[in-house]
Residue, then its C-alpha position, 0 to 999 in steps of 0.5 A: m124673196k131674193k131667190i124668187v126674183t133671181h129664179s124668175f129672171l132665169v126662167a124668163g131668160a131661158a124662155l127668150m133663148l128658146v124663142g130665139f133658137g126656134g126662129t133661127t131653126t125655122q129660118a134655116a129650114q126655109i133656106t134648106t128647102y129653097q136650096h133643095k128645090s133649086s137643086k132638082v134642076k138638071w144640069h145640061k151639057g153645053t150652053p143654052k142656044n139663046v145666050r151663045g155669041k160674041f158680046k162686049t161691054k161699052h167702054y167705062g172707067a179709064d177706057l176699060m171694057m170686057e168681052t165674052k164669047i159663049r160657044a156650044k161647048s166652051t166659054w171665053f172671058w176677058g176683062s181689060g188688063m186681066p188674063i183670058q179665061k177659057g172654059y171647057n167641060v161646060h154645063y148649064k141649068k135654067t134657073g128662071h125665065n131667060h136666066y141660066v147658071i153656066r158651070y165650067d172648068a178652066h186652066a190657070s192663066g196668069m193671075f187667074k188661078g183656074g179651077k173646077k166647077l166655076t160658075m157664071s150666072v147669065n141673064k138674057v135681056g133682048k139681044n144682050i146679056k147681063v153677067f151677074g157680078y158685073s153691073n155692065v151690060f154685054y152687047k152682042y156684036 
């Protein structure tokens, strides 16, 4: 009797583990499929025309602000108290309606380490832009 009860618990535990792994496998397959679809979007040289310009935020916090300039073949970003980030070798891809991912290379400057293929996600909202990672709206000036 003791062997039968122990055996049934082992079978039930194994069945639960298989169901758990099956759910994880399905989730991983869905994530892979999503990434695969978005990777089909082609990278274009330069920056998209409708997000080019000079933008800055309103003053926030302890009188802090940020500015960005998006040009045809370069980007420029500055936040209060931080070093300027100048992007070159710029590419972009459109990921949705008025939503772009801009990829660029940048040299080290002060605390900013620089790097290759850095990304910035930009959403055009009217005349303004919203840079993901920041809660502030950048207003055109």
